[in-house]
C-alpha positions in Angstrom: -17.3 143.1 -162.3 -18.7 144.5 -159.2 -17.8 147.6 -157.2 -18.5 149.5 -154.0 -21.0 152.3 -154.1 -19.4 155.8 -154.0 -22.4 157.2 -152.1 -23.0 154.7 -149.3 -20.3 152.0 -149.6 -22.7 149.1 -150.3 -21.6 146.3 -152.5 -23.1 147.0 -156.0 -24.4 144.5 -158.5 -24.6 144.5 -162.3 -27.7 146.3 -163.5 -30.1 144.1 -165.3 -31.8 146.6 -167.5 -31.0 148.8 -170.7 -28.2 150.8 -169.0 -24.8 149.0 -168.6 -23.1 149.3 -165.3 -23.7 148.7 -161.6 -26.6 149.7 -159.4 -26.6 150.0 -155.6 -29.3 148.0 -153.9 -29.4 150.4 -151.0 -29.4 154.0 -152.5 -29.9 153.0 -156.2 -26.9 155.0 -157.2 -25.4 153.9 -160.5 -21.8 153.7 -161.9 -20.0 152.5 -164.9 -16.5 152.7 -163.5 -15.8 149.0 -163.7 -16.6 149.0 -167.4 -13.8 151.4 -168.1 -16.1 153.7 -170.0 -14.6 157.1 -171.1 -11.1 155.7 -170.7 -10.3 154.3 -174.1 -6.7 154.9 -175.2 -5.4 154.9 -178.7 -2.8 152.3 -179.7 -0.1 154.9 -179.8 -1.0 156.2 -176.3 -1.0 152.7 -174.9 2.4 151.9 -176.6 3.9 155.1 -175.1 3.2 153.9 -171.6 5.8 151.1 -171.8 8.6 153.7 -171.8 7.2 155.7 -168.9 9.7 155.5 -166.0 7.1 156.7 -163.4 4.7 154.0 -164.5 7.4 151.4 -164.3 8.3 152.4 -160.7 4.6 152.3 -159.7 4.3 148.7 -161.0 7.6 147.6 -159.4 6.5 149.0 -156.0 3.2 147.2 -156.3 4.9 144.0 -157.2 7.3 144.4 -154.3 4.3 144.9 -152.0 2.6 141.8 -153.3 5.8 139.7 -152.8 6.1 141.0 -149.2 2.6 140.1 -148.3 3.1 136.5 -149.6 6.0 136.1 -147.2 4.1 137.0 -144.1 
């Protein structure tokens, strides 16, 4: 996966060295956001999300927006 640099907005590419993540070809800033590092959830935490009404509303709203864009 590739992402946009937080520092300068340039399209970043996967780093080809010992450190996993992306590197900006302009300012050489690095990130690991697209790898999902430091965001691991336990099985129980993940399972509890299915009953979260706020999360369900967020996904329903996003799905509705996607369907509206397809009609235009």
